[in-house]
Every structure is written in structure tokens, then in C-alpha cells.
C-alpha positions as CSV (number, residue, x, y, z in Angstrom):
1,M,36.6,-22.5,-15.4
2,R,37.5,-21.7,-11.7
3,K,37.0,-18.0,-12.1
4,K,33.5,-18.4,-13.4
5,F,32.7,-21.1,-10.3
6,F,34.3,-18.3,-7.6
7,L,32.4,-15.7,-9.4
8,A,29.0,-17.7,-9.0
9,I,29.8,-18.6,-5.4
10,L,30.5,-14.9,-4.6
11,I,27.0,-13.6,-6.4
12,L,25.1,-16.5,-4.6
13,A,26.6,-15.3,-1.3
14,V,26.0,-11.3,-2.0
15,G,22.6,-12.3,-2.9
16,T,22.3,-14.6,0.3
17,A,23.5,-12.0,2.7
18,Q,21.2,-9.4,1.6
19,A,18.0,-11.9,1.7
20,Q,19.0,-12.3,5.1
21,R,19.3,-8.8,5.8
22,T,16.1,-8.1,4.7
23,T,14.1,-11.0,6.2
24,N,16.2,-10.5,9.6
25,S,15.4,-6.8,9.6
26,T,12.2,-5.0,11.2
27,S,12.5,-2.7,8.3
28,Y,12.5,-3.0,4.5
29,K,12.5,-0.7,1.5
30,T,9.9,-1.7,-1.0
31,A,6.5,-4.3,-0.6
32,L,4.5,-5.8,-3.2
33,G,1.5,-7.3,-2.1
34,V,-2.5,-6.8,-1.3
35,K,-4.9,-4.6,0.4
36,V,-8.4,-6.0,1.3
37,W,-11.3,-4.0,2.2
38,D,-14.9,-3.8,1.0
39,G,-12.8,-5.0,-2.4
40,A,-9.6,-6.1,-2.9
41,G,-6.5,-4.0,-4.3
42,I,-2.9,-4.3,-5.1
43,S,-0.3,-2.3,-3.1
44,L,3.1,-1.2,-3.9
45,K,5.1,0.5,-1.3
46,H,8.5,2.1,-1.3
47,F,10.2,3.8,1.1
48,F,12.5,7.0,0.2
49,N,14.6,7.8,3.5
50,K,11.9,7.7,6.4
51,N,9.0,8.4,4.0
52,A,7.1,6.1,1.8
53,G,5.1,6.3,-1.3
54,E,2.3,4.1,-1.5
55,L,0.8,3.1,-5.2
56,I,-3.1,1.1,-4.6
57,G,-4.7,-0.1,-7.6
58,Y,-8.3,-1.0,-6.0
59,F,-10.7,-3.4,-7.9
60,Y,-14.3,-3.5,-6.6
61,R,-17.9,-4.1,-7.6
62,H,-18.4,-1.2,-10.1
63,G,-15.1,-0.2,-10.5
64,F,-11.3,0.8,-10.5
65,R,-9.9,3.4,-8.6
66,L,-5.9,4.4,-8.6
67,T,-4.5,6.1,-5.6
68,G,-1.3,7.6,-4.9
69,L,-0.2,8.3,-1.1
70,Y,2.8,9.7,0.3
71,E,3.1,8.6,4.3
72,V,4.9,10.1,6.7
73,H,6.4,7.4,9.1
74,G,7.2,7.1,12.4
75,P,8.5,4.6,15.1
76,I,6.7,3.5,18.1
77,T,8.7,3.3,21.1
78,G,9.2,-0.3,22.8
79,A,7.5,-2.3,19.4
80,P,10.4,-2.7,17.0
81,G,9.0,-3.5,13.7
82,L,5.5,-1.2,14.3
83,K,5.4,2.4,12.5
84,W,2.4,4.7,12.6
85,Y,1.9,6.6,9.4
86,I,0.0,9.4,8.1
87,G,-0.1,11.9,5.0
88,P,-1.8,13.0,1.8
89,G,-2.8,11.5,-1.7
90,M,-4.8,11.6,-4.5
91,H,-6.8,9.1,-6.8
92,V,-8.3,8.7,-9.9
93,G,-11.7,6.3,-10.2
94,F,-13.8,4.8,-13.1
95,Y,-17.0,3.9,-11.9
96,D,-19.5,1.7,-14.2
97,G,-22.9,1.8,-13.4
98,Y,-24.0,2.5,-9.9
99,Y,-22.1,2.4,-6.6
100,H,-23.1,2.8,-2.9
101,H,-22.2,5.5,-0.6
102,G,-23.6,5.6,2.7
103,N,-27.2,4.8,2.9
104,R,-27.7,6.2,-0.8
105,Y,-27.2,4.6,-4.3
106,Y,-26.1,6.7,-7.0
107,Y,-26.6,5.9,-10.8
108,H,-24.3,6.7,-13.4
109,D,-23.9,5.3,-16.9
110,H,-19.8,5.8,-16.7
111,D,-17.8,8.0,-14.5
112,A,-14.3,9.1,-14.4
113,V,-13.4,11.2,-11.3
114,V,-10.3,12.5,-9.3
115,G,-10.0,13.0,-5.7
116,I,-7.9,13.7,-2.8
117,D,-7.2,11.5,0.2
118,G,-5.6,11.0,3.5
119,V,-4.4,8.1,5.2
120,L,-3.8,7.3,9.1
121,G,-2.5,3.9,10.0
122,L,0.1,1.3,11.4
123,D,2.7,-0.8,9.7
124,Y,4.5,-4.1,11.1
125,K,7.4,-5.8,9.6
126,F,7.9,-9.2,10.9
127,R,11.5,-10.0,11.7
128,G,12.7,-13.5,10.4
129,A,10.1,-13.0,7.8
130,P,10.0,-10.6,4.3
131,I,6.4,-10.2,5.7
132,N,4.8,-6.7,6.3
133,V,1.1,-6.0,7.4
134,S,-0.4,-2.3,7.3
135,L,-4.1,-1.8,8.9
136,D,-5.3,2.0,7.6
137,W,-7.9,4.1,7.0
138,Q,-8.2,6.4,3.8
139,P,-11.0,8.7,4.1
140,S,-11.4,10.6,0.7
141,F,-13.0,13.3,-1.1
142,E,-14.4,12.8,-5.1
143,F,-15.0,16.0,-7.2
144,A,-18.3,14.9,-9.2
145,D,-21.8,15.2,-8.8
146,G,-23.2,13.1,-6.3
147,H,-19.9,11.7,-4.8
148,G,-18.4,14.2,-2.1
149,F,-16.8,12.7,0.8
150,S,-16.4,9.0,1.9
151,G,-15.0,7.7,4.9
152,S,-15.0,3.7,3.9
153,W,-11.4,3.4,1.9
154,G,-8.3,1.8,3.6
155,G,-7.9,-1.8,4.6
156,L,-5.7,-4.4,5.6
157,G,-2.5,-4.7,3.6
158,I,-0.5,-8.0,3.4
159,R,3.0,-7.5,1.5
160,Y,5.7,-9.3,0.4
161,T,8.9,-7.3,1.3
162,F,12.0,-6.9,-0.5
């Protein structure tokens, strides 16, 4: 009984120390949350050393888009917790009905398209809270009739870090 009690205390102490280290730090390993722009998306971001991968599932008016990004991060001197990032990516989109691009509407019954993306943004991890926010721009190019370049992707990300 004593061994189980001490083992439980040890596990609780290690878990608490890990949670405090993540909360009090200005960096994080993984974050999960939402990204908001003209629609909303679910964002999962994970760091591999200094760079990160981000997977975003966007849901909006007439479809769904799954985007994968590779982000090179760099610190901003004098601003702990704030980083810039830039990188390439790709996406696959599933559109139903019509969608709006610029000042034009395109009509399609159903479309499945692929495209390439870029990303440029800022990422901030709050010290003392397991919260991360980001703001970015994600220009993209879709390889399908009537699609082409779009500069309207990106948005505000709010994530829980762990």
C-alpha cells in the first residue's frame, strides 16, 4: 500500500512539474486549437527542433480544405515568446456548389483540387498560461479550372499548448 501511495505521489509530482514547465515557458512542443478567418478551422502545430509542422482543417461556406505547412521559426529579439515564421505547404480542397474568388463567383457541382501554399506570420506563447496565438497570411495557388491564386487564406490561431 505504501509503495502505491509513494508511486502515485511521484507520478503526480512529475506531471505537475512538467505542466508548470510548459505553462511558465515561452516555448511549447505541441498546440491544438482553432484558426479563424473567413471560416473556421482546427489547427494542430508541432515543433521538430526549431521548425514546426502545422495541419489545418478549414471548414467554410462551400467546402473543406486540409492544409499542411512546414514552418521555419525565428525569435524576435527583445520579445520573449514572440517568433516570426515562414514556409511552404500544400493543400487539398473539396468544394461543393460555388465559391467566391476575388470579385467573381465560380460555379461547380463538386470539385476536389490540390494546391500549393506559403505562410508568413507571427507566433506568440504566453508565459504563465498554456495559450499560444498566431496571426498569419497563407497565399495559395490551386491547380483547377477557375481557381488559380488566392491571397485570402490565413488567420488568427488560438491554441492550447502541451
